[in-house]
TORKOL-4160 file (C-alpha; in steps of 0.2 Angstrom, whole numbers, padded with zeros to 4 digits, m for minus):
322
<pt num="1" X="0006" Y="m0106" Z="0066"/>
<pt num="2" X="0010" Y="m0115" Z="0049"/>
<pt num="3" X="0028" Y="m0114" Z="0044"/>
<pt num="4" X="0023" Y="m0106" Z="0027"/>
<pt num="5" X="0012" Y="m0093" Z="0036"/>
<pt num="6" X="0027" Y="m0089" Z="0047"/>
<pt num="7" X="0039" Y="m0085" Z="0033"/>
<pt num="8" X="0025" Y="m0076" Z="0023"/>
<pt num="9" X="0021" Y="m0065" Z="0037"/>
<pt num="10" X="0040" Y="m0060" Z="0038"/>
<pt num="11" X="0039" Y="m0057" Z="0019"/>
<pt num="12" X="0024" Y="m0046" Z="0022"/>
<pt num="13" X="0033" Y="m0036" Z="0035"/>
<pt num="14" X="0047" Y="m0033" Z="0023"/>
<pt num="15" X="0036" Y="m0028" Z="0009"/>
<pt num="16" X="0028" Y="m0013" Z="0019"/>
<pt num="17" X="0045" Y="m0005" Z="0020"/>
<pt num="18" X="0042" Y="0000" Z="0002"/>
<pt num="19" X="0026" Y="0010" Z="0006"/>
<pt num="20" X="0033" Y="0027" Z="0001"/>
<pt num="21" X="0043" Y="0023" Z="m0014"/>
<pt num="22" X="0038" Y="0007" Z="m0023"/>
<pt num="23" X="0022" Y="0014" Z="m0031"/>
<pt num="24" X="0016" Y="0013" Z="m0045"/>
<pt num="25" X="0024" Y="m0004" Z="m0043"/>
<pt num="26" X="0017" Y="m0015" Z="m0029"/>
<pt num="27" X="0025" Y="m0018" Z="m0012"/>
<pt num="28" X="0033" Y="m0035" Z="m0012"/>
<pt num="29" X="0044" Y="m0044" Z="0001"/>
<pt num="30" X="0054" Y="m0060" Z="m0001"/>
<pt num="31" X="0062" Y="m0072" Z="0011"/>
<pt num="32" X="0073" Y="m0086" Z="0006"/>
<pt num="33" X="0074" Y="m0101" Z="0018"/>
<pt num="34" X="0088" Y="m0114" Z="0019"/>
<pt num="35" X="0086" Y="m0133" Z="0021"/>
<pt num="36" X="0087" Y="m0132" Z="0040"/>
<pt num="37" X="0073" Y="m0119" Z="0041"/>
<pt num="38" X="0085" Y="m0104" Z="0044"/>
<pt num="39" X="0082" Y="m0088" Z="0034"/>
<pt num="40" X="0097" Y="m0085" Z="0023"/>
<pt num="41" X="0091" Y="m0070" Z="0013"/>
<pt num="42" X="0078" Y="m0056" Z="0013"/>
<pt num="43" X="0073" Y="m0042" Z="0002"/>
<pt num="44" X="0059" Y="m0030" Z="m0003"/>
<pt num="45" X="0056" Y="m0019" Z="m0017"/>
<pt num="46" X="0063" Y="m0002" Z="m0011"/>
<pt num="47" X="0059" Y="0010" Z="m0025"/>
<pt num="48" X="0051" Y="0009" Z="m0042"/>
<pt num="49" X="0064" Y="0006" Z="m0056"/>
<pt num="50" X="0076" Y="m0002" Z="m0044"/>
<pt num="51" X="0078" Y="m0021" Z="m0040"/>
<pt num="52" X="0063" Y="m0031" Z="m0035"/>
<pt num="53" X="0061" Y="m0040" Z="m0019"/>
<pt num="54" X="0067" Y="m0057" Z="m0026"/>
<pt num="55" X="0083" Y="m0049" Z="m0033"/>
<pt num="56" X="0087" Y="m0041" Z="m0017"/>
<pt num="57" X="0084" Y="m0057" Z="m0007"/>
<pt num="58" X="0095" Y="m0067" Z="m0018"/>
<pt num="59" X="0109" Y="m0053" Z="m0017"/>
<pt num="60" X="0108" Y="m0054" Z="0002"/>
<pt num="61" X="0112" Y="m0073" Z="0002"/>
<pt num="62" X="0131" Y="m0075" Z="0007"/>
<pt num="63" X="0133" Y="m0093" Z="0001"/>
<pt num="64" X="0124" Y="m0094" Z="m0016"/>
<pt num="65" X="0127" Y="m0113" Z="m0016"/>
<pt num="66" X="0113" Y="m0114" Z="m0003"/>
<pt num="67" X="0100" Y="m0108" Z="m0015"/>
<pt num="68" X="0100" Y="m0125" Z="m0023"/>
<pt num="69" X="0091" Y="m0132" Z="m0008"/>
<pt num="70" X="0081" Y="m0117" Z="m0003"/>
<pt num="71" X="0063" Y="m0111" Z="m0003"/>
<pt num="72" X="0058" Y="m0093" Z="m0008"/>
<pt num="73" X="0043" Y="m0085" Z="0000"/>
<pt num="74" X="0037" Y="m0070" Z="m0010"/>
<pt num="75" X="0021" Y="m0060" Z="m0007"/>
<pt num="76" X="0017" Y="m0057" Z="m0025"/>
<pt num="77" X="0019" Y="m0068" Z="m0040"/>
<pt num="78" X="0037" Y="m0066" Z="m0048"/>
<pt num="79" X="0036" Y="m0055" Z="m0064"/>
<pt num="80" X="0039" Y="m0063" Z="m0080"/>
<pt num="81" X="0042" Y="m0048" Z="m0092"/>
<pt num="82" X="0056" Y="m0036" Z="m0096"/>
<pt num="83" X="0052" Y="m0019" Z="m0089"/>
<pt num="84" X="0064" Y="m0007" Z="m0080"/>
<pt num="85" X="0072" Y="m0023" Z="m0073"/>
<pt num="86" X="0073" Y="m0041" Z="m0080"/>
<pt num="87" X="0060" Y="m0055" Z="m0075"/>
<pt num="88" X="0062" Y="m0061" Z="m0058"/>
<pt num="89" X="0055" Y="m0078" Z="m0063"/>
<pt num="90" X="0070" Y="m0080" Z="m0074"/>
<pt num="91" X="0082" Y="m0075" Z="m0060"/>
<pt num="92" X="0074" Y="m0089" Z="m0049"/>
<pt num="93" X="0077" Y="m0102" Z="m0062"/>
<pt num="94" X="0094" Y="m0096" Z="m0066"/>
<pt num="95" X="0099" Y="m0097" Z="m0048"/>
<pt num="96" X="0093" Y="m0114" Z="m0046"/>
<pt num="97" X="0080" Y="m0111" Z="m0032"/>
<pt num="98" X="0069" Y="m0127" Z="m0032"/>
<pt num="99" X="0054" Y="m0121" Z="m0023"/>
<pt num="100" X="0044" Y="m0105" Z="m0022"/>
<pt num="101" X="0029" Y="m0101" Z="m0011"/>
<pt num="102" X="0018" Y="m0086" Z="m0018"/>
<pt num="103" X="0006" Y="m0076" Z="m0008"/>
<pt num="104" X="m0005" Y="m0070" Z="m0022"/>
<pt num="105" X="m0006" Y="m0068" Z="m0041"/>
<pt num="106" X="m0001" Y="m0052" Z="m0050"/>
<pt num="107" X="m0016" Y="m0045" Z="m0059"/>
<pt num="108" X="m0005" Y="m0035" Z="m0071"/>
<pt num="109" X="m0009" Y="m0041" Z="m0088"/>
<pt num="110" X="0010" Y="m0044" Z="m0093"/>
<pt num="111" X="0012" Y="m0056" Z="m0078"/>
<pt num="112" X="m0005" Y="m0063" Z="m0072"/>
<pt num="113" X="m0001" Y="m0081" Z="m0070"/>
<pt num="114" X="0014" Y="m0081" Z="m0083"/>
<pt num="115" X="0027" Y="m0079" Z="m0069"/>
<pt num="116" X="0021" Y="m0095" Z="m0060"/>
<pt num="117" X="0019" Y="m0104" Z="m0077"/>
<pt num="118" X="0037" Y="m0100" Z="m0082"/>
<pt num="119" X="0043" Y="m0107" Z="m0065"/>
<pt num="120" X="0033" Y="m0123" Z="m0066"/>
<pt num="121" X="0038" Y="m0126" Z="m0084"/>
<pt num="122" X="0056" Y="m0125" Z="m0078"/>
<pt num="123" X="0053" Y="m0138" Z="m0065"/>
<pt num="124" X="0052" Y="m0126" Z="m0050"/>
<pt num="125" X="0039" Y="m0132" Z="m0037"/>
<pt num="126" X="0027" Y="m0118" Z="m0034"/>
<pt num="127" X="0014" Y="m0116" Z="m0020"/>
<pt num="128" X="0002" Y="m0102" Z="m0021"/>
<pt num="129" X="m0012" Y="m0094" Z="m0011"/>
<pt num="130" X="m0002" Y="m0093" Z="0006"/>
<pt num="131" X="m0010" Y="m0079" Z="0016"/>
<pt num="132" X="m0018" Y="m0073" Z="0000"/>
<pt num="133" X="m0030" Y="m0061" Z="0008"/>
<pt num="134" X="m0017" Y="m0052" Z="0018"/>
<pt num="135" X="m0005" Y="m0051" Z="0002"/>
<pt num="136" X="m0019" Y="m0044" Z="m0009"/>
<pt num="137" X="m0025" Y="m0032" Z="0005"/>
<pt num="138" X="m0007" Y="m0025" Z="0006"/>
<pt num="139" X="m0007" Y="m0020" Z="m0012"/>
<pt num="140" X="m0026" Y="m0016" Z="m0014"/>
<pt num="141" X="m0022" Y="0000" Z="m0023"/>
<pt num="142" X="m0011" Y="m0009" Z="m0036"/>
<pt num="143" X="m0024" Y="m0024" Z="m0037"/>
<pt num="144" X="m0039" Y="m0012" Z="m0040"/>
<pt num="145" X="m0029" Y="m0001" Z="m0053"/>
<pt num="146" X="m0025" Y="m0016" Z="m0064"/>
<pt num="147" X="m0041" Y="m0026" Z="m0062"/>
<pt num="148" X="m0052" Y="m0010" Z="m0065"/>
<pt num="149" X="m0041" Y="0000" Z="m0076"/>
<pt num="150" X="m0043" Y="0015" Z="m0065"/>
<pt num="151" X="m0034" Y="0021" Z="m0049"/>
<pt num="152" X="m0038" Y="0016" Z="m0032"/>
<pt num="153" X="m0049" Y="0031" Z="m0026"/>
<pt num="154" X="m0049" Y="0037" Z="m0008"/>
<pt num="155" X="m0060" Y="0051" Z="m0003"/>
<pt num="156" X="m0055" Y="0063" Z="0011"/>
<pt num="157" X="m0062" Y="0077" Z="0021"/>
<pt num="158" X="m0063" Y="0085" Z="0038"/>
<pt num="159" X="m0080" Y="0089" Z="0046"/>
<pt num="160" X="m0087" Y="0096" Z="0062"/>
<pt num="161" X="m0097" Y="0086" Z="0075"/>
<pt num="162" X="m0113" Y="0093" Z="0067"/>
<pt num="163" X="m0108" Y="0088" Z="0050"/>
<pt num="164" X="m0100" Y="0104" Z="0041"/>
<pt num="165" X="m0084" Y="0104" Z="0031"/>
<pt num="166" X="m0071" Y="0116" Z="0038"/>
<pt num="167" X="m0053" Y="0118" Z="0034"/>
<pt num="168" X="m0049" Y="0123" Z="0052"/>
<pt num="169" X="m0054" Y="0107" Z="0060"/>
<pt num="170" X="m0038" Y="0098" Z="0058"/>
<pt num="171" X="m0024" Y="0100" Z="0071"/>
<pt num="172" X="m0005" Y="0101" Z="0068"/>
<pt num="173" X="m0004" Y="0083" Z="0071"/>
<pt num="174" X="m0019" Y="0077" Z="0061"/>
<pt num="175" X="m0012" Y="0088" Z="0047"/>
<pt num="176" X="0004" Y="0078" Z="0047"/>
<pt num="177" X="m0007" Y="0062" Z="0046"/>
<pt num="178" X="m0015" Y="0070" Z="0030"/>
<pt num="179" X="0002" Y="0073" Z="0022"/>
<pt num="180" X="0007" Y="0055" Z="0026"/>
<pt num="181" X="m0009" Y="0050" Z="0017"/>
<pt num="182" X="m0004" Y="0061" Z="0002"/>
<pt num="183" X="0013" Y="0053" Z="0002"/>
<pt num="184" X="0007" Y="0035" Z="0000"/>
<pt num="185" X="m0004" Y="0040" Z="m0015"/>
<pt num="186" X="0002" Y="0043" Z="m0033"/>
<pt num="187" X="m0010" Y="0058" Z="m0035"/>
<pt num="188" X="m0021" Y="0071" Z="m0026"/>
<pt num="189" X="m0036" Y="0077" Z="m0035"/>
<pt num="190" X="m0047" Y="0093" Z="m0032"/>
<pt num="191" X="m0059" Y="0103" Z="m0042"/>
<pt num="192" X="m0054" Y="0120" Z="m0050"/>
<pt num="193" X="m0065" Y="0129" Z="m0037"/>
<pt num="194" X="m0054" Y="0123" Z="m0023"/>
<pt num="195" X="m0039" Y="0130" Z="m0032"/>
<pt num="196" X="m0047" Y="0146" Z="m0036"/>
<pt num="197" X="m0054" Y="0149" Z="m0018"/>
<pt num="198" X="m0041" Y="0141" Z="m0007"/>
<pt num="199" X="m0026" Y="0141" Z="m0018"/>
<pt num="200" X="m0018" Y="0126" Z="m0010"/>
<pt num="201" X="m0001" Y="0119" Z="m0012"/>
<pt num="202" X="m0006" Y="0101" Z="m0010"/>
<pt num="203" X="0011" Y="0094" Z="m0006"/>
<pt num="204" X="0019" Y="0084" Z="0009"/>
<pt num="205" X="0028" Y="0098" Z="0018"/>
<pt num="206" X="0023" Y="0091" Z="0035"/>
<pt num="207" X="0029" Y="0073" Z="0031"/>
<pt num="208" X="0045" Y="0066" Z="0024"/>
<pt num="209" X="0038" Y="0058" Z="0008"/>
<pt num="210" X="0036" Y="0063" Z="m0010"/>
<pt num="211" X="0023" Y="0075" Z="m0015"/>
<pt num="212" X="0009" Y="0067" Z="m0026"/>
<pt num="213" X="0005" Y="0072" Z="m0044"/>
<pt num="214" X="m0008" Y="0086" Z="m0043"/>
<pt num="215" X="m0024" Y="0083" Z="m0053"/>
<pt num="216" X="m0037" Y="0097" Z="m0056"/>
<pt num="217" X="m0054" Y="0094" Z="m0064"/>
<pt num="218" X="m0054" Y="0110" Z="m0074"/>
<pt num="219" X="m0067" Y="0108" Z="m0089"/>
<pt num="220" X="m0068" Y="0127" Z="m0091"/>
<pt num="221" X="m0049" Y="0131" Z="m0091"/>
<pt num="222" X="m0050" Y="0142" Z="m0076"/>
<pt num="223" X="m0033" Y="0137" Z="m0069"/>
<pt num="224" X="m0018" Y="0148" Z="m0073"/>
<pt num="225" X="0001" Y="0146" Z="m0070"/>
<pt num="226" X="0002" Y="0157" Z="m0055"/>
<pt num="227" X="m0008" Y="0145" Z="m0044"/>
<pt num="228" X="0001" Y="0138" Z="m0029"/>
<pt num="229" X="m0001" Y="0120" Z="m0035"/>
<pt num="230" X="0013" Y="0125" Z="m0047"/>
<pt num="231" X="0025" Y="0131" Z="m0033"/>
<pt num="232" X="0032" Y="0113" Z="m0029"/>
<pt num="233" X="0046" Y="0107" Z="m0041"/>
<pt num="234" X="0044" Y="0089" Z="m0035"/>
<pt num="235" X="0027" Y="0086" Z="m0042"/>
<pt num="236" X="0019" Y="0088" Z="m0059"/>
<pt num="237" X="0002" Y="0095" Z="m0062"/>
<pt num="238" X="m0012" Y="0087" Z="m0073"/>
<pt num="239" X="m0026" Y="0098" Z="m0078"/>
<pt num="240" X="m0041" Y="0087" Z="m0083"/>
<pt num="241" X="m0053" Y="0096" Z="m0095"/>
<pt num="242" X="m0057" Y="0084" Z="m0109"/>
<pt num="243" X="m0067" Y="0071" Z="m0100"/>
<pt num="244" X="m0085" Y="0065" Z="m0101"/>
<pt num="245" X="m0088" Y="0058" Z="m0084"/>
<pt num="246" X="m0078" Y="0055" Z="m0068"/>
<pt num="247" X="m0076" Y="0037" Z="m0073"/>
<pt num="248" X="m0068" Y="0043" Z="m0090"/>
<pt num="249" X="m0057" Y="0055" Z="m0080"/>
<pt num="250" X="m0051" Y="0041" Z="m0069"/>
<pt num="251" X="m0047" Y="0030" Z="m0084"/>
<pt num="252" X="m0036" Y="0045" Z="m0091"/>
<pt num="253" X="m0026" Y="0045" Z="m0075"/>
<pt num="254" X="m0024" Y="0026" Z="m0076"/>
<pt num="255" X="m0016" Y="0029" Z="m0093"/>
<pt num="256" X="m0004" Y="0041" Z="m0085"/>
<pt num="257" X="0002" Y="0027" Z="m0074"/>
<pt num="258" X="m0007" Y="0033" Z="m0059"/>
<pt num="259" X="m0013" Y="0018" Z="m0048"/>
<pt num="260" X="m0020" Y="0028" Z="m0033"/>
<pt num="261" X="m0028" Y="0045" Z="m0031"/>
<pt num="262" X="m0033" Y="0055" Z="m0015"/>
<pt num="263" X="m0048" Y="0066" Z="m0018"/>
<pt num="264" X="m0047" Y="0081" Z="m0007"/>
<pt num="265" X="m0059" Y="0092" Z="m0017"/>
<pt num="266" X="m0074" Y="0102" Z="m0011"/>
<pt num="267" X="m0091" Y="0095" Z="m0006"/>
<pt num="268" X="m0097" Y="0095" Z="m0024"/>
<pt num="269" X="m0083" Y="0085" Z="m0031"/>
<pt num="270" X="m0083" Y="0073" Z="m0016"/>
<pt num="271" X="m0102" Y="0071" Z="m0017"/>
<pt num="272" X="m0100" Y="0067" Z="m0036"/>
<pt num="273" X="m0089" Y="0053" Z="m0033"/>
<pt num="274" X="m0100" Y="0046" Z="m0020"/>
<pt num="275" X="m0116" Y="0048" Z="m0031"/>
<pt num="276" X="m0107" Y="0038" Z="m0045"/>
<pt num="277" X="m0101" Y="0025" Z="m0032"/>
<pt num="278" X="m0084" Y="0029" Z="m0038"/>
<pt num="279" X="m0073" Y="0026" Z="m0023"/>
<pt num="280" X="m0064" Y="0012" Z="m0014"/>
<pt num="281" X="m0060" Y="0020" Z="0003"/>
<pt num="282" X="m0066" Y="0035" Z="0013"/>
<pt num="283" X="m0056" Y="0044" Z="0026"/>
<pt num="284" X="m0065" Y="0057" Z="0037"/>
<pt num="285" X="m0058" Y="0067" Z="0052"/>
<pt num="286" X="m0072" Y="0072" Z="0063"/>
<pt num="287" X="m0070" Y="0087" Z="0075"/>
<pt num="288" X="m0076" Y="0086" Z="0093"/>
<pt num="289" X="m0086" Y="0103" Z="0092"/>
<pt num="290" X="m0101" Y="0109" Z="0082"/>
<pt num="291" X="m0098" Y="0124" Z="0071"/>
<pt num="292" X="m0115" Y="0127" Z="0063"/>
<pt num="293" X="m0106" Y="0130" Z="0046"/>
<pt num="294" X="m0111" Y="0134" Z="0028"/>
<pt num="295" X="m0106" Y="0119" Z="0019"/>
<pt num="296" X="m0113" Y="0102" Z="0024"/>
<pt num="297" X="m0101" Y="0087" Z="0023"/>
<pt num="298" X="m0104" Y="0074" Z="0009"/>
<pt num="299" X="m0117" Y="0060" Z="0013"/>
<pt num="300" X="m0119" Y="0042" Z="0009"/>
<pt num="301" X="m0135" Y="0032" Z="0007"/>
<pt num="302" X="m0136" Y="0017" Z="0018"/>
<pt num="303" X="m0125" Y="0011" Z="0032"/>
<pt num="304" X="m0106" Y="0009" Z="0029"/>
<pt num="305" X="m0093" Y="m0003" Z="0037"/>
<pt num="306" X="m0080" Y="0006" Z="0047"/>
<pt num="307" X="m0063" Y="m0002" Z="0044"/>
<pt num="308" X="m0053" Y="0008" Z="0057"/>
<pt num="309" X="m0056" Y="0022" Z="0070"/>
<pt num="310" X="m0045" Y="0031" Z="0081"/>
<pt num="311" X="m0044" Y="0048" Z="0090"/>
<pt num="312" X="m0030" Y="0061" Z="0088"/>
<pt num="313" X="m0030" Y="0078" Z="0097"/>
<pt num="314" X="m0048" Y="0075" Z="0102"/>
<pt num="315" X="m0053" Y="0072" Z="0083"/>
<pt num="316" X="m0059" Y="0055" Z="0078"/>
<pt num="317" X="m0052" Y="0049" Z="0061"/>
<pt num="318" X="m0062" Y="0035" Z="0053"/>
<pt num="319" X="m0058" Y="0024" Z="0038"/>
<pt num="320" X="m0072" Y="0016" Z="0027"/>
<pt num="321" X="m0068" Y="0003" Z="0014"/>
<pt num="322" X="m0080" Y="m0006" Z="0002"/>
């Protein structure tokens, strides 16, 4: 293994610690290596609004004099703008770190190459593109959102072995996995019909993570304040009524700062996203028994590549990505 790969893999490992709380910011990990190859500092972006990975890594270094002869490995290009925190690129320059190794560039328009330019203009040696694919894949939701100006879209449903949607297919354990999936998305989306018929809560009560923002497609204004989606104080509700197309609806969510959305709507909503080719990931739980039900599961035209597949409580859970 190349030395740079070794430290970048450690930075990736650290970055994943922010999976539940970093969004809508990206997950980022940073490792600072001293002149003898020893790790002298580590950090990751723990929570949106708090210190970035570079800040936490620098803070963890006991002897700051060692920074003058160190290398920082960071999974994503250091920021160059003032947001909720000062620019990390300026911190690196101020602390005298002479060399920075970057996994991938930041697509966010306020950074997008400016962080690296700021470092190089200050005389910092910058190497980029180390484990670039892995670093981009870690933040595929963030990357998609800022490249396409819409949230990363995951379609999710459960179906029987003979292809019918049914809410009773999931087990207690697989329901917990669904709630984990909710926790790592900024928002969860359903149609007004699902709210009226099923009256769901759409929270993460089976998993220790924050509940996503609840989005309801409600062109006819059918949803009222006593629906159970309003029962959770930890998550806001967005009723989308004034939108022309699903693409327009997704653009509105992006303007709300939402970088990922989990679509848990009924068959009509799910099939509409499929028909418009408006999705990035699909997560399907397939039960091990036929039910000869009433509502057929959504269908795709053509073959799809399965990115992941595993079995829990006899049900197969597959993930498909474009």
